[in-house]
C-alpha positions in Angstrom: 6.2 -28.3 -48.9 7.3 -25.8 -51.8 8.2 -28.7 -53.8 5.2 -30.8 -53.4 3.0 -27.5 -53.9 5.1 -26.8 -57.3 4.6 -30.4 -58.3 1.0 -30.4 -57.7 0.5 -27.3 -59.6 2.0 -28.9 -62.7 0.3 -32.2 -62.4 2.0 -34.4 -64.7 5.1 -31.8 -65.0 6.3 -32.8 -61.7 9.5 -30.4 -61.6 11.9 -28.7 -64.4 15.0 -29.0 -62.2 15.9 -32.4 -63.5 18.8 -32.9 -60.2 16.6 -31.2 -57.9 16.2 -33.6 -54.9 12.5 -34.3 -54.0 13.4 -36.6 -50.8 16.3 -38.1 -49.1 15.9 -41.7 -47.9 18.4 -43.0 -45.3 20.6 -40.2 -47.0 20.2 -41.4 -50.5 18.5 -38.7 -52.8 15.1 -39.5 -54.8 15.4 -36.9 -57.6 12.2 -35.2 -59.4 13.2 -36.9 -62.6 12.4 -40.4 -60.9 9.1 -39.0 -59.8 8.6 -38.0 -63.8 8.9 -41.2 -64.8 6.7 -43.4 -62.5 3.5 -40.4 -62.9 2.0 -42.1 -65.9 1.9 -45.4 -64.5 0.6 -43.8 -60.7 -1.9 -41.9 -63.4 -3.2 -44.9 -65.0 -3.4 -47.0 -61.7 -5.6 -44.3 -60.0 -7.9 -43.8 -62.8 -8.5 -47.5 -62.9 -9.6 -47.1 -59.4 -12.0 -44.5 -60.4 -9.4 -41.8 -58.5 -9.0 -37.8 -59.1 -5.2 -38.0 -61.0 -4.3 -34.2 -60.4 -3.6 -32.7 -57.5 -2.0 -33.2 -54.1 -3.2 -36.9 -54.1 -0.7 -37.9 -57.5 2.0 -36.1 -55.7 1.5 -38.0 -52.4 1.4 -41.5 -54.3 4.1 -40.6 -56.8 6.3 -39.6 -54.2 5.5 -42.4 -51.7 5.9 -45.1 -54.2 9.2 -43.7 -55.3 10.3 -43.9 -51.4 9.1 -47.6 -51.1 11.5 -48.5 -54.2 14.4 -47.1 -52.9 13.5 -48.5 -49.5 13.8 -51.9 -51.4 16.6 -51.4 -53.5 18.7 -50.6 -50.3 17.6 -53.9 -48.6 18.5 -55.5 -52.1 21.9 -54.0 -51.9 22.2 -54.6 -48.7 22.0 -58.3 -48.7 24.5 -58.2 -51.7 22.6 -58.2 -54.3 23.6 -56.8 -57.9 22.1 -55.7 -61.2 21.2 -58.3 -63.8 22.8 -56.4 -66.5 21.1 -58.8 -69.1 17.5 -58.2 -67.8 18.3 -54.5 -68.0 19.3 -54.4 -71.3 16.6 -56.4 -72.3 14.3 -53.9 -70.7 15.8 -51.3 -72.5 15.5 -52.6 -75.8 11.8 -53.5 -75.0 11.3 -49.7 -74.3 12.9 -48.7 -77.4 10.7 -51.2 -79.3 7.6 -50.2 -77.7 8.7 -46.5 -78.6 9.4 -47.4 -82.5 12.8 -47.7 -81.9 16.0 -46.2 -80.1 15.5 -42.7 -81.9 12.0 -42.5 -81.1 12.6 -43.4 -77.3 15.0 -40.7 -77.1 12.6 -38.0 -78.4 10.0 -39.4 -76.1 12.1 -39.1 -73.6 13.5 -35.6 -74.5 9.9 -34.4 -74.9 9.5 -35.6 -71.3 12.5 -34.0 -69.9 14.4 -37.3 -68.9 17.5 -38.3 -70.4 18.3 -42.0 -71.3 21.0 -42.4 -68.8 18.1 -41.5 -66.0 15.1 -44.0 -67.8 18.0 -46.9 -67.7 18.9 -45.9 -63.5 15.1 -46.2 -62.9 15.3 -49.7 -64.8 18.3 -50.6 -62.6 16.8 -49.9 -59.2 13.7 -51.8 -60.6 15.4 -54.7 -61.4 17.3 -54.6 -58.1 13.7 -54.2 -56.2 12.8 -57.6 -58.3 15.4 -59.3 -57.6 14.9 -59.1 -54.1 11.2 -59.3 -54.0 11.4 -62.9 -56.3 14.9 -63.9 -54.1 13.5 -62.7 -50.2 10.0 -62.1 -50.2 8.2 -64.3 -52.7 9.5 -67.7 -51.3 7.8 -67.1 -48.1 4.2 -66.9 -49.4 3.1 -70.5 -49.3 -0.8 -71.3 -50.6 -2.4 -74.3 -49.1 -4.9 -76.6 -51.1 -7.3 -75.8 -48.5 -7.1 -72.2 -48.9 -7.2 -72.4 -52.7 -10.8 -74.8 -52.1 -12.1 -72.2 -49.5 -11.5 -69.0 -51.8 -13.2 -71.3 -54.6 -16.3 -72.0 -52.6 -16.6 -69.1 -51.2 -16.9 -66.9 -54.8 -18.2 -69.3 -56.8 -19.3 -66.5 -59.3 -16.0 -65.4 -60.1 -16.0 -69.1 -61.9 -18.9 -69.3 -63.7 -19.1 -69.1 -67.5 -21.2 -66.7 -69.6 -24.9 -67.1 -70.0 -25.5 -68.9 -73.5 -28.6 -68.3 -75.4 -30.1 -70.2 -78.0 -32.3 -68.2 -80.9 -33.7 -68.1 -84.1 -33.9 -65.1 -86.5 -35.9 -64.4 -90.1 -33.2 -62.0 -91.5 -34.2 -59.7 -94.5 -31.0 -58.3 -95.7 -30.7 -54.3 -96.6 -27.7 -53.7 -98.5 -25.7 -50.7 -97.1 -26.3 -48.4 -100.2 -30.4 -49.3 -100.1 -32.9 -46.2 -101.0 -35.3 -45.0 -98.3 -38.1 -47.0 -99.8 -36.2 -50.4 -100.2 -35.4 -50.3 -96.6 -39.2 -49.2 -95.8 -40.3 -52.5 -97.8 -38.0 -54.8 -95.9 -38.9 -53.6 -92.6 -42.6 -54.0 -94.2 -41.7 -57.8 -95.1 -39.8 -58.4 -91.4 -43.1 -57.1 -89.6 -45.2 -59.5 -91.9 -43.2 -62.5 -90.8 -43.2 -61.2 -87.2 -47.5 -61.1 -87.2 -47.2 -64.7 -89.2 -45.1 -65.8 -86.2 -47.1 -64.1 -83.5 -50.4 -65.9 -84.7 -49.0 -69.4 -84.3 -46.9 -70.6 -87.3 -43.8 -72.4 -87.0 -41.1 -70.1 -86.5 -38.5 -72.3 -88.3 -40.8 -73.3 -91.2 -41.0 -69.8 -91.6 -37.4 -68.8 -91.6 -36.5 -71.6 -94.2 -39.5 -69.7 -96.1 -38.7 -65.9 -95.8 -35.3 -65.5 -94.2 -32.6 -64.4 -96.8 -29.5 -65.0 -94.0 -27.0 -68.0 -94.8 -28.7 -69.9 -91.6 -32.4 -70.0 -93.4 -31.9 -73.6 -94.4 -31.6 -74.6 -90.7 -34.8 -72.8 -89.9 -32.7 -69.5 -89.0 -31.1 -71.3 -86.0 -27.9 -69.6 -84.5 -27.4 -71.9 -81.9 -26.0 -70.8 -78.3 -23.6 -67.9 -78.2 -22.8 -65.8 -75.2 -23.9 -62.1 -74.7 -21.6 -59.5 -76.9 -21.1 -62.0 -79.7 -23.8 -60.9 -82.3 -23.8 -57.6 -83.4 -24.9 -55.0 -81.3 -28.6 -54.2 -82.1 -29.2 -58.4 -82.3 -27.3 -58.9 -78.8 -29.3 -55.9 -77.1 -32.6 -57.7 -78.3 -32.1 -61.3 -77.7 -30.9 -60.6 -74.2 -34.4 -59.1 -73.4 -36.4 -61.9 -74.5 -37.7 -64.8 -72.3 -37.6 -68.4 -74.0 -40.9 -68.7 -76.1 -40.5 -64.8 -76.8 -40.6 -63.2 -80.2 -39.1 -59.7 -81.1 -40.1 -56.9 -82.5 -38.1 -56.2 -85.9 -35.2 -55.3 -84.9 -32.8 -53.5 -87.3 -29.0 -53.9 -87.6 -26.4 -53.1 -90.1 -27.1 -56.3 -92.0 -31.0 -55.3 -92.6 -34.2 -56.3 -90.2 -34.3 -59.4 -87.9 -37.1 -61.4 -86.3 -36.2 -63.2 -83.6 -37.0 -66.1 -81.3 -35.5 -67.5 -78.4 -35.4 -71.1 -78.0 -33.7 -71.6 -74.6 -31.2 -69.9 -72.2 -28.7 -71.9 -70.5 -27.2 -70.3 -67.4 -23.2 -70.6 -67.4 -21.4 -73.8 -65.8 -18.9 -72.9 -62.8 -15.7 -74.4 -63.9 -14.5 -77.1 -61.4 -12.2 -76.6 -58.9 -9.1 -78.8 -60.8 -9.5 -75.9 -63.8 -9.8 -73.1 -61.2 -6.9 -74.2 -59.1 -4.2 -72.6 -60.8 -5.6 -69.2 -61.4 -7.1 -69.5 -58.0 -3.5 -70.3 -56.5 -2.0 -67.2 -58.5 -4.5 -64.6 -57.2 -3.8 -65.9 -53.8 -0.1 -65.3 -54.1 -0.7 -62.1 -55.3 -3.0 -60.9 -52.6 -0.3 -62.4 -49.8 2.6 -60.7 -51.9 1.5 -57.7 -51.8 0.2 -58.0 -48.0 3.5 -59.4 -47.2 5.2 -55.9 -49.2 3.2 -53.7 -47.1 4.3 -55.3 -44.0 8.1 -54.9 -44.8 8.0 -51.4 -46.0 5.9 -50.2 -42.9 9.3 -52.0 -40.9 11.6 -50.5 -43.9 9.7 -46.9 -43.2 9.6 -47.4 -39.3 14.0 -47.9 -39.1 14.3 -45.2 -42.1 15.3 -41.7 -42.1 13.1 -39.8 -44.7 13.2 -36.4 -45.2 13.3 -33.3 -47.5 16.5 -31.9 -48.6 16.0 -28.9 -46.8 15.6 -29.9 -43.4 
């Protein structure tokens, strides 16, 4: 197919002639500019799935998505659905705001080789599809309490909160503009404190005596924190320790730390009552996607989809 070869060669620039017809769906044209508008979304989705975003895979996916949209829009029109002008206007306004204003949107469209009218036409079609899905397909999806409970029981790890770690530290501060000699001195003091802790001295008492951090008077107690809540170097070190263990001297942007882990608590599982709404939403989205795949299969089986030259 000459068009698809040209699209694949150009990747995101699917075609230069804006009124060129990519495919006919039940006699209605899908233009190359419609494919251009879809490409960024398709690329984002493919990258999220770890898929290659160049060549025929991108072309095939983009063309298939455009055909699906046209089929659903036609189904909406057959049922007498009309465009929600207010919703379309709101969408266009949000697009302009996101681009930095109407003038910026126009400039962006010009660079992309798409007109404002073409963009609005794509939003109109998307609104028809949304109306059809919300009115005809979505109401058929019913998720029972038993299904929610079964999913919850089978996927407990999805509902487990993060593990939390209780640690103390002795901190020797180092200013951002400290000299090499000052850094070395702070590091030596940290190592000396570590040796005293390893020799059996009470870690909390050492923190009260030696630490220069704001938590020194609490024995360096940092309370319970989840992974990622501390500075990166500290976080990497503390999560490698078992309860009761004392770290090597750890360097961070704040200075030098000696760390002791007091306790690690496994994340608690969110109870079913709290998980019910997100599980229901997840199952509904999965069923809706399945229902749309089935419907589109039926629409494609009944449709005439051909290249304009055939």
